[in-house]
NUBARO-102091 format. One record per residue (C-alpha): residue in one letter; residue number from 1; z, x, y. Coordinates in steps of 0.1 Angstrom, whole numbers, plus 5000, padded with zeros to 4 digits. Layout:
<milos>
<milo><type>A</type><seq>NUM</seq><Z>Z</Z><X>X</X><Y>Y</Y></milo>
...
</milos>
This chain:
<milos>
<milo><type>M</type><seq>1</seq><Z>5000</Z><X>5000</X><Y>5000</Y></milo>
<milo><type>A</type><seq>2</seq><Z>5008</Z><X>5029</X><Y>5023</Y></milo>
<milo><type>D</type><seq>3</seq><Z>4974</Z><X>5044</X><Y>5016</Y></milo>
<milo><type>K</type><seq>4</seq><Z>4957</Z><X>5011</X><Y>5025</Y></milo>
<milo><type>N</type><seq>5</seq><Z>4976</Z><X>5009</X><Y>5058</Y></milo>
<milo><type>G</type><seq>6</seq><Z>4968</Z><X>5045</X><Y>5065</Y></milo>
<milo><type>I</type><seq>7</seq><Z>4931</Z><X>5040</X><Y>5059</Y></milo>
<milo><type>L</type><seq>8</seq><Z>4931</Z><X>5008</X><Y>5080</Y></milo>
<milo><type>N</type><seq>9</seq><Z>4948</Z><X>5027</X><Y>5109</Y></milo>
<milo><type>F</type><seq>10</seq><Z>4924</Z><X>5057</X><Y>5105</Y></milo>
<milo><type>L</type><seq>11</seq><Z>4894</Z><X>5034</X><Y>5107</Y></milo>
<milo><type>K</type><seq>12</seq><Z>4909</Z><X>5013</X><Y>5135</Y></milo>
<milo><type>L</type><seq>13</seq><Z>4905</Z><X>4982</X><Y>5113</Y></milo>
<milo><type>D</type><seq>14</seq><Z>4941</Z><X>4971</X><Y>5113</Y></milo>
<milo><type>S</type><seq>15</seq><Z>4938</Z><X>4952</X><Y>5146</Y></milo>
<milo><type>I</type><seq>16</seq><Z>4906</Z><X>4936</X><Y>5134</Y></milo>
<milo><type>V</type><seq>17</seq><Z>4922</Z><X>4925</X><Y>5102</Y></milo>
<milo><type>E</type><seq>18</seq><Z>4952</Z><X>4912</X><Y>5121</Y></milo>
<milo><type>K</type><seq>19</seq><Z>4930</Z><X>4893</X><Y>5145</Y></milo>
<milo><type>L</type><seq>20</seq><Z>4909</Z><X>4879</X><Y>5116</Y></milo>
<milo><type>L</type><seq>21</seq><Z>4941</Z><X>4867</X><Y>5099</Y></milo>
<milo><type>K</type><seq>22</seq><Z>4953</Z><X>4850</X><Y>5131</Y></milo>
<milo><type>L</type><seq>23</seq><Z>4918</Z><X>4834</X><Y>5134</Y></milo>
<milo><type>V</type><seq>24</seq><Z>4920</Z><X>4820</X><Y>5099</Y></milo>
<milo><type>E</type><seq>25</seq><Z>4955</Z><X>4807</X><Y>5105</Y></milo>
<milo><type>S</type><seq>26</seq><Z>4943</Z><X>4790</X><Y>5137</Y></milo>
<milo><type>K</type><seq>27</seq><Z>4914</Z><X>4774</X><Y>5119</Y></milo>
<milo><type>I</type><seq>28</seq><Z>4938</Z><X>4761</X><Y>5093</Y></milo>
<milo><type>E</type><seq>29</seq><Z>4961</Z><X>4746</X><Y>5120</Y></milo>
<milo><type>I</type><seq>30</seq><Z>4931</Z><X>4730</X><Y>5137</Y></milo>
<milo><type>A</type><seq>31</seq><Z>4920</Z><X>4715</X><Y>5104</Y></milo>
<milo><type>K</type><seq>32</seq><Z>4955</Z><X>4701</X><Y>5098</Y></milo>
<milo><type>I</type><seq>33</seq><Z>4956</Z><X>4685</X><Y>5133</Y></milo>
<milo><type>E</type><seq>34</seq><Z>4921</Z><X>4670</X><Y>5128</Y></milo>
<milo><type>I</type><seq>35</seq><Z>4931</Z><X>4655</X><Y>5094</Y></milo>
<milo><type>K</type><seq>36</seq><Z>4963</Z><X>4640</X><Y>5109</Y></milo>
<milo><type>K</type><seq>37</seq><Z>4943</Z><X>4625</X><Y>5138</Y></milo>
<milo><type>D</type><seq>38</seq><Z>4916</Z><X>4611</X><Y>5114</Y></milo>
<milo><type>L</type><seq>39</seq><Z>4943</Z><X>4597</X><Y>5091</Y></milo>
<milo><type>S</type><seq>40</seq><Z>4962</Z><X>4580</X><Y>5120</Y></milo>
<milo><type>Q</type><seq>41</seq><Z>4929</Z><X>4565</X><Y>5133</Y></milo>
<milo><type>F</type><seq>42</seq><Z>4921</Z><X>4552</X><Y>5098</Y></milo>
<milo><type>L</type><seq>43</seq><Z>4956</Z><X>4538</X><Y>5093</Y></milo>
<milo><type>A</type><seq>44</seq><Z>4954</Z><X>4521</X><Y>5128</Y></milo>
<milo><type>K</type><seq>45</seq><Z>4921</Z><X>4505</X><Y>5120</Y></milo>
<milo><type>A</type><seq>46</seq><Z>4933</Z><X>4495</X><Y>5085</Y></milo>
<milo><type>L</type><seq>47</seq><Z>4964</Z><X>4478</X><Y>5100</Y></milo>
<milo><type>V</type><seq>48</seq><Z>4943</Z><X>4459</X><Y>5126</Y></milo>
<milo><type>M</type><seq>49</seq><Z>4919</Z><X>4448</X><Y>5099</Y></milo>
<milo><type>A</type><seq>50</seq><Z>4948</Z><X>4437</X><Y>5077</Y></milo>
<milo><type>I</type><seq>51</seq><Z>4963</Z><X>4416</X><Y>5105</Y></milo>
<milo><type>L</type><seq>52</seq><Z>4929</Z><X>4401</X><Y>5114</Y></milo>
<milo><type>S</type><seq>53</seq><Z>4922</Z><X>4394</X><Y>5077</Y></milo>
<milo><type>A</type><seq>54</seq><Z>4956</Z><X>4377</X><Y>5073</Y></milo>
<milo><type>L</type><seq>55</seq><Z>4951</Z><X>4355</X><Y>5104</Y></milo>
<milo><type>G</type><seq>56</seq><Z>4916</Z><X>4346</X><Y>5093</Y></milo>
<milo><type>L</type><seq>57</seq><Z>4928</Z><X>4337</X><Y>5058</Y></milo>
<milo><type>I</type><seq>58</seq><Z>4955</Z><X>4315</X><Y>5072</Y></milo>
<milo><type>F</type><seq>59</seq><Z>4930</Z><X>4298</X><Y>5095</Y></milo>
<milo><type>F</type><seq>60</seq><Z>4906</Z><X>4293</X><Y>5065</Y></milo>
<milo><type>L</type><seq>61</seq><Z>4934</Z><X>4280</X><Y>5044</Y></milo>
<milo><type>F</type><seq>62</seq><Z>4945</Z><X>4253</X><Y>5069</Y></milo>
<milo><type>L</type><seq>63</seq><Z>4909</Z><X>4244</X><Y>5076</Y></milo>
<milo><type>N</type><seq>64</seq><Z>4903</Z><X>4238</X><Y>5039</Y></milo>
<milo><type>V</type><seq>65</seq><Z>4935</Z><X>4217</X><Y>5037</Y></milo>
<milo><type>G</type><seq>66</seq><Z>4923</Z><X>4197</X><Y>5066</Y></milo>
<milo><type>F</type><seq>67</seq><Z>4889</Z><X>4191</X><Y>5049</Y></milo>
<milo><type>G</type><seq>68</seq><Z>4906</Z><X>4182</X><Y>5017</Y></milo>
<milo><type>F</type><seq>69</seq><Z>4927</Z><X>4155</X><Y>5035</Y></milo>
<milo><type>L</type><seq>70</seq><Z>4896</Z><X>4143</X><Y>5055</Y></milo>
<milo><type>I</type><seq>71</seq><Z>4874</Z><X>4139</X><Y>5024</Y></milo>
<milo><type>G</type><seq>72</seq><Z>4904</Z><X>4124</X><Y>5005</Y></milo>
<milo><type>T</type><seq>73</seq><Z>4908</Z><X>4098</X><Y>5033</Y></milo>
<milo><type>W</type><seq>74</seq><Z>4871</Z><X>4090</X><Y>5033</Y></milo>
<milo><type>I</type><seq>75</seq><Z>4871</Z><X>4085</X><Y>4995</Y></milo>
<milo><type>G</type><seq>76</seq><Z>4905</Z><X>4067</X><Y>4995</Y></milo>
<milo><type>N</type><seq>77</seq><Z>4922</Z><X>4093</X><Y>4972</Y></milo>
<milo><type>T</type><seq>78</seq><Z>4937</Z><X>4125</X><Y>4987</Y></milo>
<milo><type>Y</type><seq>79</seq><Z>4936</Z><X>4143</X><Y>4953</Y></milo>
<milo><type>F</type><seq>80</seq><Z>4899</Z><X>4139</X><Y>4949</Y></milo>
<milo><type>G</type><seq>81</seq><Z>4894</Z><X>4154</X><Y>4984</Y></milo>
<milo><type>F</type><seq>82</seq><Z>4910</Z><X>4186</X><Y>4972</Y></milo>
<milo><type>F</type><seq>83</seq><Z>4892</Z><X>4185</X><Y>4939</Y></milo>
<milo><type>I</type><seq>84</seq><Z>4859</Z><X>4183</X><Y>4958</Y></milo>
<milo><type>I</type><seq>85</seq><Z>4868</Z><X>4212</X><Y>4980</Y></milo>
<milo><type>S</type><seq>86</seq><Z>4878</Z><X>4232</X><Y>4949</Y></milo>
<milo><type>G</type><seq>87</seq><Z>4846</Z><X>4222</X><Y>4932</Y></milo>
<milo><type>V</type><seq>88</seq><Z>4825</Z><X>4235</X><Y>4962</Y></milo>
<milo><type>Y</type><seq>89</seq><Z>4843</Z><X>4269</X><Y>4959</Y></milo>
<milo><type>L</type><seq>90</seq><Z>4839</Z><X>4269</X><Y>4922</Y></milo>
<milo><type>L</type><seq>91</seq><Z>4801</Z><X>4264</X><Y>4927</Y></milo>
<milo><type>L</type><seq>92</seq><Z>4800</Z><X>4292</X><Y>4953</Y></milo>
<milo><type>F</type><seq>93</seq><Z>4820</Z><X>4315</X><Y>4929</Y></milo>
<milo><type>L</type><seq>94</seq><Z>4796</Z><X>4308</X><Y>4901</Y></milo>
<milo><type>L</type><seq>95</seq><Z>4765</Z><X>4313</X><Y>4923</Y></milo>
<milo><type>F</type><seq>96</seq><Z>4779</Z><X>4346</X><Y>4936</Y></milo>
<milo><type>L</type><seq>97</seq><Z>4788</Z><X>4357</X><Y>4900</Y></milo>
<milo><type>T</type><seq>98</seq><Z>4754</Z><X>4350</X><Y>4886</Y></milo>
<milo><type>T</type><seq>99</seq><Z>4734</Z><X>4364</X><Y>4915</Y></milo>
<milo><type>K</type><seq>100</seq><Z>4754</Z><X>4396</X><Y>4923</Y></milo>
<milo><type>N</type><seq>101</seq><Z>4732</Z><X>4418</X><Y>4901</Y></milo>
<milo><type>Y</type><seq>102</seq><Z>4700</Z><X>4402</X><Y>4914</Y></milo>
<milo><type>L</type><seq>103</seq><Z>4710</Z><X>4406</X><Y>4950</Y></milo>
<milo><type>K</type><seq>104</seq><Z>4723</Z><X>4442</X><Y>4944</Y></milo>
<milo><type>I</type><seq>105</seq><Z>4754</Z><X>4436</X><Y>4965</Y></milo>
<milo><type>E</type><seq>106</seq><Z>4773</Z><X>4466</X><Y>4953</Y></milo>
<milo><type>A</type><seq>107</seq><Z>4744</Z><X>4489</X><Y>4959</Y></milo>
<milo><type>R</type><seq>108</seq><Z>4739</Z><X>4476</X><Y>4994</Y></milo>
<milo><type>I</type><seq>109</seq><Z>4776</Z><X>4479</X><Y>5003</Y></milo>
<milo><type>G</type><seq>110</seq><Z>4776</Z><X>4515</X><Y>4988</Y></milo>
<milo><type>K</type><seq>111</seq><Z>4746</Z><X>4524</X><Y>5009</Y></milo>
<milo><type>K</type><seq>112</seq><Z>4762</Z><X>4511</X><Y>5041</Y></milo>
<milo><type>L</type><seq>113</seq><Z>4794</Z><X>4530</X><Y>5034</Y></milo>
<milo><type>D</type><seq>114</seq><Z>4775</Z><X>4562</X><Y>5026</Y></milo>
<milo><type>G</type><seq>115</seq><Z>4755</Z><X>4558</X><Y>5058</Y></milo>
<milo><type>A</type><seq>116</seq><Z>4787</Z><X>4552</X><Y>5078</Y></milo>
<milo><type>F</type><seq>117</seq><Z>4804</Z><X>4582</X><Y>5062</Y></milo>
<milo><type>K</type><seq>118</seq><Z>4773</Z><X>4605</X><Y>5068</Y></milo>
<milo><type>N</type><seq>119</seq><Z>4771</Z><X>4594</X><Y>5105</Y></milo>
<milo><type>K</type><seq>120</seq><Z>4808</Z><X>4602</X><Y>5110</Y></milo>
<milo><type>M</type><seq>121</seq><Z>4804</Z><X>4636</X><Y>5094</Y></milo>
<milo><type>N</type><seq>122</seq><Z>4773</Z><X>4644</X><Y>5114</Y></milo>
<milo><type>H</type><seq>123</seq><Z>4790</Z><X>4632</X><Y>5146</Y></milo>
<milo><type>E</type><seq>124</seq><Z>4820</Z><X>4655</X><Y>5139</Y></milo>
<milo><type>S</type><seq>125</seq><Z>4798</Z><X>4685</X><Y>5131</Y></milo>
<milo><type>E</type><seq>126</seq><Z>4780</Z><X>4682</X><Y>5164</Y></milo>
<milo><type>S</type><seq>127</seq><Z>4812</Z><X>4681</X><Y>5184</Y></milo>
</milos>
């Protein structure tokens, strides 16, 4: 080890190696800070989306309850109003289930996410 330090001192490389190590440490710290920033932005967006989704779901639930009562009032039997609403959703579910492969929904969503991820990476590399 002493020979290595002596050679570095002799060739005046010890300060270059020291500066290089500091540069690497700085790059690591910058990467940590950027990861923390990206993670906090992602979590903030996820929380906002969760709140909006919950509010939208509650709205949708009450809207469907209202339609169930409305249809039940028209028919004269509240239960049948809810059965009709449930039947509509069952038909939509079956339609989606049978056409998901034909419409290639998973592939389309995957392409959109890939594109969004690539755009984010390209935007960060330009900065």
